[in-house]
MIRO-159707 format. One record per residue (C-alpha): z negated, x, y negated. Coordinates in pm, 1 decimal. Layout:
<sites>
+----------+----------+----------+
|        Z |        X |        Y |
+----------+----------+----------+
|        Z |        X |        Y |
...
+----------+----------+----------+
</sites>
This chain:
<sites>
+----------+----------+----------+
|        Z |        X |        Y |
+----------+----------+----------+
|  -3762.7 | -11185.0 |    521.4 |
|  -3888.7 | -10856.6 |    372.4 |
|  -3793.5 | -10925.8 |     12.3 |
|  -3995.9 | -11247.2 |     -3.7 |
|  -4323.6 | -11095.0 |    108.5 |
|  -4599.5 | -11171.9 |   -140.6 |
|  -4840.9 | -10888.5 |   -222.1 |
|  -5183.8 | -10995.5 |   -331.9 |
|  -5182.8 | -10767.4 |   -633.7 |
|  -4861.6 | -10882.6 |   -802.5 |
|  -4593.3 | -10639.9 |   -931.4 |
|  -4631.1 | -10269.4 |   -864.3 |
|  -4701.5 | -10132.6 |  -1209.1 |
|  -4918.5 |  -9932.6 |  -1440.2 |
|  -5009.2 | -10263.8 |  -1601.9 |
|  -5301.3 | -10284.3 |  -1361.0 |
|  -5456.5 | -10006.2 |  -1568.4 |
|  -5324.8 | -10113.9 |  -1909.2 |
|  -5548.9 | -10057.7 |  -2206.8 |
|  -5634.0 | -10292.2 |  -2492.9 |
|  -5370.5 | -10451.0 |  -2715.3 |
|  -5393.1 | -10162.3 |  -2964.0 |
|  -5246.8 |  -9934.4 |  -2695.1 |
|  -4929.0 | -10139.6 |  -2650.2 |
|  -4601.8 |  -9960.1 |  -2582.4 |
|  -4370.2 |  -9952.9 |  -2882.1 |
|  -4039.2 |  -9996.2 |  -2699.8 |
|  -3897.4 | -10109.8 |  -2365.4 |
|  -3647.7 |  -9900.9 |  -2170.0 |
|  -3484.9 | -10104.0 |  -1891.0 |
|  -3335.1 |  -9861.5 |  -1637.5 |
|  -3088.3 | -10070.2 |  -1439.5 |
|  -2769.6 | -10029.8 |  -1234.7 |
|  -2429.8 | -10194.6 |  -1264.5 |
|  -2438.6 | -10545.4 |  -1109.6 |
|  -2816.9 | -10527.4 |  -1065.5 |
|  -2887.1 | -10840.8 |  -1277.2 |
|  -3025.7 | -10608.2 |  -1543.2 |
|  -2837.3 | -10794.9 |  -1816.6 |
|  -3017.8 | -11115.1 |  -1721.1 |
|  -3357.0 | -10940.2 |  -1735.0 |
|  -3266.4 | -10795.2 |  -2075.0 |
|  -3154.4 | -11134.9 |  -2202.8 |
|  -3498.7 | -11281.0 |  -2125.1 |
|  -3658.9 | -11016.5 |  -2348.2 |
|  -3389.0 | -11025.4 |  -2616.1 |
|  -3443.9 | -11393.6 |  -2686.6 |
|  -3803.9 | -11330.9 |  -2799.0 |
|  -3859.5 | -11339.0 |  -3175.1 |
|  -4046.3 | -11007.8 |  -3179.2 |
|  -3781.8 | -10814.8 |  -2979.2 |
|  -3453.8 | -10648.2 |  -3075.6 |
|  -3227.4 | -10604.0 |  -2773.4 |
|  -2987.4 | -10308.7 |  -2764.1 |
|  -2723.4 | -10356.2 |  -2494.6 |
|  -2593.9 | -10048.4 |  -2308.8 |
|  -2687.2 |  -9786.9 |  -2572.9 |
|  -2513.1 |  -9515.7 |  -2366.1 |
|  -2187.2 |  -9705.2 |  -2306.9 |
|  -1866.0 |  -9524.1 |  -2403.4 |
|  -1761.4 |  -9847.0 |  -2579.0 |
|  -1997.7 |  -9754.9 |  -2862.9 |
|  -1787.0 |  -9449.6 |  -2950.6 |
|  -1506.9 |  -9674.1 |  -3081.7 |
|  -1703.8 |  -9984.8 |  -3178.1 |
|  -1636.7 | -10128.9 |  -3524.6 |
|  -1799.3 | -10411.0 |  -3716.1 |
|  -1487.4 | -10620.5 |  -3655.5 |
|  -1524.8 | -10573.1 |  -3277.8 |
|  -1882.8 | -10696.5 |  -3247.9 |
|  -1813.0 | -11070.5 |  -3257.6 |
|  -1578.0 | -11048.3 |  -2957.3 |
|  -1827.8 | -10864.6 |  -2736.0 |
|  -1932.6 | -11164.4 |  -2529.7 |
|  -1956.7 | -11242.5 |  -2155.9 |
|  -1629.7 | -11320.0 |  -1978.6 |
|  -1583.2 | -11589.4 |  -1717.0 |
|  -1593.3 | -11329.8 |  -1438.4 |
|  -1886.5 | -11119.1 |  -1564.7 |
|  -2158.5 | -11329.7 |  -1403.9 |
|  -2370.5 | -11265.5 |  -1711.7 |
|  -2585.9 | -11536.1 |  -1869.5 |
|  -2474.8 | -11713.8 |  -2188.4 |
|  -2587.0 | -11512.8 |  -2490.4 |
|  -2687.8 | -11651.4 |  -2829.3 |
|  -2540.4 | -11343.8 |  -2999.6 |
|  -2268.4 | -11095.6 |  -2897.7 |
|  -2366.6 | -10806.5 |  -2669.0 |
|  -2357.8 | -10545.6 |  -2945.8 |
|  -2486.7 | -10757.4 |  -3234.6 |
|  -2795.4 | -10541.0 |  -3287.9 |
|  -2580.2 | -10234.7 |  -3363.0 |
|  -2440.0 | -10384.2 |  -3684.5 |
|  -2684.0 | -10189.2 |  -3909.1 |
|  -2568.2 |  -9867.2 |  -3740.2 |
|  -2196.3 |  -9925.2 |  -3802.3 |
|  -1987.1 |  -9859.8 |  -4113.7 |
|  -1693.8 | -10057.8 |  -4254.8 |
|  -1482.5 |  -9745.8 |  -4290.7 |
|  -1545.3 |  -9580.2 |  -3954.7 |
|  -1571.0 |  -9646.7 |  -3583.8 |
|  -1865.9 |  -9560.0 |  -3364.7 |
|  -2240.6 |  -9623.4 |  -3370.2 |
|  -2428.1 |  -9370.0 |  -3582.7 |
|  -2546.5 |  -9075.3 |  -3373.8 |
|  -2365.9 |  -9179.2 |  -3055.1 |
|  -2165.2 |  -8922.3 |  -2857.1 |
|  -1925.4 |  -9016.5 |  -2578.7 |
|  -2076.8 |  -8759.7 |  -2341.8 |
|  -2395.1 |  -8970.1 |  -2332.6 |
|  -2208.5 |  -9215.4 |  -2107.0 |
|  -2225.4 |  -9000.9 |  -1791.3 |
|  -2566.1 |  -9006.8 |  -1623.5 |
|  -2719.1 |  -8673.3 |  -1522.5 |
|  -2958.3 |  -8596.0 |  -1237.6 |
|  -3069.1 |  -8238.7 |  -1305.4 |
|  -3443.8 |  -8178.0 |  -1319.1 |
|  -3423.9 |  -8023.4 |  -1668.4 |
|  -3260.5 |  -8182.9 |  -1976.4 |
|  -2907.3 |  -8068.8 |  -2053.9 |
|  -2768.0 |  -7937.5 |  -2382.3 |
|  -2673.3 |  -8289.1 |  -2496.1 |
|  -3023.0 |  -8429.0 |  -2460.5 |
|  -3160.4 |  -8336.1 |  -2807.0 |
|  -2872.9 |  -8532.2 |  -2964.2 |
|  -2930.9 |  -8821.6 |  -2722.7 |
|  -3300.8 |  -8822.6 |  -2803.8 |
|  -3231.3 |  -8821.7 |  -3178.3 |
|  -2984.1 |  -9109.6 |  -3140.6 |
|  -3226.2 |  -9329.4 |  -2947.0 |
|  -3514.1 |  -9229.0 |  -3173.4 |
|  -3319.7 |  -9353.6 |  -3474.1 |
|  -3257.4 |  -9690.8 |  -3307.0 |
|  -3626.6 |  -9710.9 |  -3214.9 |
|  -3767.1 |  -9609.0 |  -3551.9 |
|  -3546.0 |  -9841.8 |  -3755.7 |
|  -3645.3 | -10133.2 |  -3531.4 |
|  -4018.1 | -10057.1 |  -3530.6 |
|  -4010.8 | -10029.6 |  -3910.8 |
|  -3902.9 | -10395.5 |  -3912.9 |
|  -4205.6 | -10489.7 |  -3703.6 |
|  -4005.3 | -10553.7 |  -3387.8 |
|  -3999.5 | -10407.9 |  -3036.0 |
|  -3670.9 | -10237.6 |  -2939.7 |
|  -3554.4 | -10330.6 |  -2587.7 |
|  -3287.2 | -10104.1 |  -2440.8 |
|  -3083.6 | -10214.3 |  -2141.0 |
|  -2934.2 |  -9906.1 |  -1973.1 |
|  -2689.8 |  -9868.7 |  -1683.9 |
|  -2652.3 |  -9493.6 |  -1729.8 |
|  -3009.5 |  -9369.8 |  -1761.7 |
|  -3173.3 |  -9366.6 |  -1418.4 |
|  -3081.7 |  -9004.6 |  -1345.9 |
|  -3227.6 |  -8901.7 |  -1681.0 |
|  -3532.7 |  -9123.9 |  -1645.3 |
|  -3779.6 |  -8829.9 |  -1619.7 |
|  -3632.2 |  -8674.9 |  -1934.4 |
|  -3651.4 |  -9003.5 |  -2124.2 |
|  -4001.5 |  -9082.5 |  -2007.3 |
|  -4128.1 |  -8749.3 |  -2135.9 |
|  -3938.0 |  -8775.9 |  -2464.6 |
|  -4035.6 |  -9140.2 |  -2521.2 |
|  -4389.7 |  -9151.7 |  -2387.9 |
|  -4474.8 |  -9444.6 |  -2615.9 |
|  -4207.8 |  -9660.7 |  -2450.7 |
|  -4253.5 |  -9884.1 |  -2147.8 |
|  -4015.7 |  -9759.2 |  -1878.7 |
|  -3905.3 | -10035.4 |  -1641.7 |
|  -3701.2 |  -9986.6 |  -1325.2 |
|  -3480.7 | -10276.4 |  -1215.2 |
|  -3404.2 | -10268.1 |   -843.2 |
|  -3176.2 | -10494.8 |   -639.6 |
|  -3096.8 | -10449.1 |   -271.6 |
|  -2784.8 | -10231.6 |   -240.1 |
|  -2583.3 | -10475.5 |    -29.2 |
|  -2605.1 | -10752.6 |   -288.9 |
|  -2546.6 | -10514.4 |   -577.1 |
|  -2240.2 | -10356.6 |   -417.5 |
|  -2099.4 | -10692.0 |   -308.3 |
|  -2108.1 | -10816.8 |   -666.4 |
|  -1883.0 | -10533.9 |   -785.1 |
|  -1663.4 | -10527.0 |   -472.6 |
|  -1575.9 | -10894.5 |   -505.2 |
|  -1480.9 | -10847.6 |   -871.4 |
|  -1242.1 | -10574.7 |   -760.8 |
|  -1098.3 | -10777.7 |   -473.1 |
|  -1061.6 | -11108.9 |   -654.5 |
|   -997.6 | -11009.6 |  -1015.9 |
|   -846.9 | -10659.2 |   -981.7 |
|  -1136.7 | -10508.3 |  -1176.5 |
|  -1206.1 | -10169.2 |  -1012.4 |
|  -1465.5 | -10048.7 |  -1266.6 |
|  -1773.5 | -10109.9 |  -1052.8 |
|  -1615.0 |  -9957.8 |   -741.5 |
|  -1501.7 |  -9655.4 |   -943.3 |
|  -1833.6 |  -9594.6 |  -1120.7 |
|  -2019.7 |  -9429.6 |   -828.7 |
|  -1724.4 |  -9199.3 |   -757.9 |
|  -1712.4 |  -9099.2 |  -1124.7 |
|  -2085.1 |  -9032.5 |  -1162.0 |
|  -2117.6 |  -8848.4 |   -831.4 |
|  -1802.5 |  -8644.8 |   -887.7 |
|  -1905.7 |  -8527.8 |  -1232.9 |
|  -2253.6 |  -8435.5 |  -1105.9 |
|  -2164.5 |  -8281.5 |   -769.8 |
|  -2256.0 |  -7930.8 |   -886.0 |
|  -2619.6 |  -8046.7 |   -894.1 |
|  -2786.9 |  -7966.6 |   -557.8 |
|  -2965.1 |  -8303.2 |   -536.7 |
|  -2646.0 |  -8499.3 |   -597.6 |
|  -2452.2 |  -8280.9 |   -355.7 |
|  -2715.2 |  -8344.2 |    -88.2 |
|  -2699.1 |  -8722.0 |   -137.1 |
|  -2318.6 |  -8713.1 |   -117.4 |
|  -2333.1 |  -8515.4 |    207.9 |
|  -2609.3 |  -8727.6 |    361.2 |
|  -2414.1 |  -9047.0 |    295.2 |
|  -2081.6 |  -8898.6 |    408.0 |
|  -1895.6 |  -8965.9 |     82.7 |
|  -1540.2 |  -8847.9 |     16.2 |
|  -1490.0 |  -8789.5 |   -357.4 |
|  -1171.2 |  -8741.3 |   -558.3 |
|  -1149.7 |  -8368.6 |   -645.4 |
|  -1249.9 |  -8285.9 |  -1002.7 |
|  -1063.5 |  -7956.8 |  -1042.2 |
|  -1019.0 |  -7863.7 |  -1407.0 |
|   -992.3 |  -8221.7 |  -1530.7 |
|  -1172.7 |  -8346.2 |  -1839.1 |
|  -1435.2 |  -8615.1 |  -1791.0 |
|  -1198.5 |  -8877.4 |  -1933.9 |
|   -919.0 |  -8770.3 |  -1699.7 |
|  -1152.2 |  -8778.7 |  -1401.3 |
|  -1268.4 |  -9126.8 |  -1498.0 |
|   -906.2 |  -9243.6 |  -1489.4 |
|   -853.5 |  -9070.3 |  -1155.1 |
|  -1157.9 |  -9247.4 |  -1008.8 |
|  -1037.0 |  -9584.3 |  -1135.2 |
|   -701.2 |  -9533.1 |   -963.2 |
|   -879.8 |  -9406.0 |   -652.1 |
|  -1099.8 |  -9715.6 |   -645.7 |
|   -798.3 |  -9948.7 |   -639.4 |
|   -706.1 |  -9829.0 |   -292.3 |
|  -1038.8 |  -9682.9 |   -176.5 |
|  -1129.7 |  -9732.1 |    188.4 |
|  -1407.8 |  -9990.1 |    189.7 |
|  -1658.4 |  -9796.8 |    397.3 |
|  -1620.4 |  -9490.8 |    173.7 |
|  -1667.1 |  -9703.0 |   -138.5 |
|  -1989.6 |  -9839.7 |      5.6 |
|  -2112.9 |  -9493.4 |    104.4 |
|  -2050.1 |  -9370.3 |   -251.3 |
|  -2241.3 |  -9665.2 |   -388.3 |
|  -2536.4 |  -9599.4 |   -155.1 |
|  -2545.8 |  -9232.0 |   -256.4 |
|  -2571.1 |  -9324.4 |   -624.6 |
|  -2812.9 |  -9611.0 |   -553.2 |
|  -3056.2 |  -9387.4 |   -362.9 |
|  -3042.6 |  -9119.4 |   -633.7 |
|  -3134.2 |  -9380.6 |   -895.0 |
|  -3405.4 |  -9523.2 |   -667.4 |
|  -3546.3 |  -9171.1 |   -634.2 |
|  -3579.8 |  -9134.5 |  -1009.9 |
|  -3744.2 |  -9477.4 |  -1031.2 |
|  -3982.4 |  -9379.1 |   -751.5 |
|  -4076.2 |  -9065.2 |   -943.1 |
|  -4236.5 |  -9273.5 |  -1212.7 |
|  -4185.0 |  -9599.8 |  -1398.3 |
|  -4442.7 |  -9813.9 |  -1571.8 |
|  -4316.4 | -10129.3 |  -1401.9 |
|  -4076.3 | -10218.7 |  -1123.5 |
|  -3872.0 | -10539.5 |  -1142.4 |
|  -3767.8 | -10639.4 |   -790.1 |
|  -3465.8 | -10862.9 |   -849.2 |
|  -3462.1 | -10997.6 |   -492.7 |
|  -3822.1 | -11117.6 |   -511.1 |
|  -3780.0 | -11245.1 |   -864.8 |
|  -3531.7 | -11507.0 |   -750.7 |
|  -3749.8 | -11618.4 |   -460.6 |
|  -4101.5 | -11638.8 |   -602.9 |
|  -4222.6 | -11815.2 |   -917.0 |
|  -4560.1 | -11644.3 |   -869.2 |
|  -4389.3 | -11307.0 |   -885.5 |
|  -4198.0 | -11413.2 |  -1197.4 |
|  -4526.5 | -11513.5 |  -1364.0 |
|  -4688.8 | -11184.3 |  -1263.6 |
|  -4400.3 | -10989.5 |  -1415.0 |
|  -4435.4 | -11183.4 |  -1737.7 |
|  -4804.4 | -11094.3 |  -1751.2 |
|  -4727.9 | -10727.8 |  -1679.0 |
|  -4483.8 | -10707.6 |  -1969.8 |
|  -4733.1 | -10877.5 |  -2200.1 |
|  -5010.4 | -10637.2 |  -2099.4 |
|  -4803.0 | -10328.3 |  -2166.8 |
|  -4579.4 | -10410.1 |  -2462.9 |
|  -4693.6 | -10748.2 |  -2597.2 |
|  -4367.6 | -10921.6 |  -2503.3 |
|  -4392.2 | -11225.3 |  -2277.0 |
|  -4049.3 | -11298.9 |  -2125.2 |
|  -3996.0 | -11613.0 |  -1916.7 |
|  -3837.7 | -11521.6 |  -1581.6 |
|  -3883.0 | -11866.1 |  -1427.9 |
|  -3510.5 | -11946.0 |  -1420.3 |
|  -3415.0 | -11650.1 |  -1197.9 |
|  -3154.4 | -11733.1 |   -931.8 |
|  -3192.0 | -11646.5 |   -564.6 |
|  -2929.6 | -11372.5 |   -555.2 |
|  -3006.0 | -11281.9 |   -193.4 |
|  -2902.0 | -11627.1 |    -79.5 |
|  -2588.8 | -11600.6 |   -293.7 |
|  -2498.0 | -11276.7 |   -112.2 |
|  -2535.7 | -11451.5 |    222.6 |
|  -2301.0 | -11728.3 |    110.9 |
|  -2036.2 | -11478.4 |      0.7 |
|  -2036.2 | -11276.9 |    326.9 |
|  -1707.7 | -11425.6 |    450.0 |
|  -1530.5 | -11290.1 |    140.8 |
|  -1647.9 | -10930.7 |    195.9 |
|  -1330.9 | -10795.8 |    355.1 |
|  -1246.7 | -10433.8 |    429.5 |
|  -1594.3 | -10304.9 |    519.3 |
|  -1749.8 | -10264.7 |    863.0 |
|  -2098.8 | -10388.4 |    784.5 |
|  -2246.2 | -10288.3 |   1118.0 |
|  -2146.1 |  -9926.2 |   1057.1 |
|  -2345.3 |  -9923.5 |    734.8 |
|  -2680.1 |  -9921.6 |    917.0 |
|  -2652.3 |  -9547.2 |    969.8 |
|  -2581.6 |  -9496.4 |    598.9 |
|  -2888.8 |  -9699.2 |    500.8 |
|  -3100.8 |  -9497.7 |    743.0 |
|  -2968.8 |  -9163.7 |    617.0 |
|  -3027.9 |  -9258.5 |    254.3 |
|  -3385.2 |  -9368.5 |    326.7 |
|  -3457.3 |  -9040.6 |    506.8 |
|  -3318.2 |  -8853.1 |    205.4 |
|  -3555.9 |  -9040.5 |    -24.3 |
|  -3860.7 |  -8986.6 |    197.1 |
|  -3791.2 |  -8612.1 |    212.2 |
|  -3826.4 |  -8573.5 |   -164.9 |
|  -4152.0 |  -8472.5 |   -332.4 |
|  -4346.5 |  -8642.7 |   -609.1 |
|  -4247.8 |  -9001.3 |   -534.6 |
|  -4462.5 |  -9312.8 |   -531.0 |
|  -4539.0 |  -9424.8 |   -173.8 |
|  -4544.7 |  -9792.4 |   -270.7 |
|  -4195.0 |  -9766.0 |   -413.4 |
|  -4073.4 |  -9591.7 |    -98.2 |
|  -4197.0 |  -9898.8 |     89.8 |
|  -3997.4 | -10120.6 |   -146.8 |
|  -3684.1 |  -9914.4 |    -84.4 |
|  -3744.5 |  -9939.4 |    291.2 |
|  -3755.8 | -10318.9 |    255.5 |
|  -3431.7 | -10307.7 |     56.9 |
|  -3260.7 | -10115.7 |    335.2 |
|  -3384.2 | -10359.2 |    600.9 |
|  -3249.8 | -10643.8 |    390.8 |
|  -2921.3 | -10457.7 |    337.7 |
|  -2884.4 | -10420.3 |    716.2 |
|  -2917.7 | -10795.6 |    750.1 |
|  -2679.9 | -10879.1 |    464.7 |
|  -2402.8 | -10636.4 |    569.4 |
|  -2408.7 | -10736.9 |    936.9 |
|  -2137.7 | -11008.1 |    899.5 |
|  -1908.7 | -10797.1 |    675.0 |
|  -1573.3 | -10714.1 |    835.7 |
+----------+----------+----------+
</sites>
């Protein structure tokens, strides 16, 4: 199976050229996707004594967060997230006030990812917000670890603005990642993860790159019109409740390939979730790569085989013609390969992900 292939050189990363310990990165930016197992990766780093783990620093939840809310921000039975020693947003306590809601410096517009080549007008405020979280943590002698689900499109902006951070891309094959969110919608009436790609693509469709990905994957989006971003988010959530399954998958693939493109344009380390659950050698190599670049040594040895879990859940994936998705995978891969300035090794990884996705979606009906 492609995802279990063992390269002789370990993880694809800049760690192969890492300098001495005095050149260690001062922060870790985990660029992940919804249902990518990014929370589990983050939890392995967060548990280290020398790390401070900030969960979803771009989430719209932070706009209304209060000190009283923090204790209740824990995994639910249906989240699939690992048990956490502290609430999700515990590390934001120093940035909250008793008399007000919202994390200091956070703006709700940060919550929508952007894919333009140049930073937008909100980026200076976003940079200042993250810089404050970083600086306050580093002053305490700790390494800030940010787990993002809304940053991949802005990865080039963030990498340039935070050159002293270790930028890590977390990649899971699209079939498994989509299935995780689709089943939550089907079984627990939680449409958030089905709606998210429609929302992000719809609010970015004026960007030529996003528009091309939408067209290549054959996605039908709810019209934006003159709606506010909040109103469009609600429209997408309602749309997702009755969305045709094949269209929902095409929207997911369009967003997935756009995020993969940004990862392929330059990260310091790639975490391949599919391989992580299948190879203890790969898990050990990842641990060494983190240690070489940022001095943190997370233990990934307990990773689950999420590919096998996707195979076992195939019978529950109703409403999608899996065989028809092969053409979508092929179109998305061609889109990626046509772009300039991307790492060839990461293109090969994406090709493997698409081959695996063909296999995993085959029994979907």
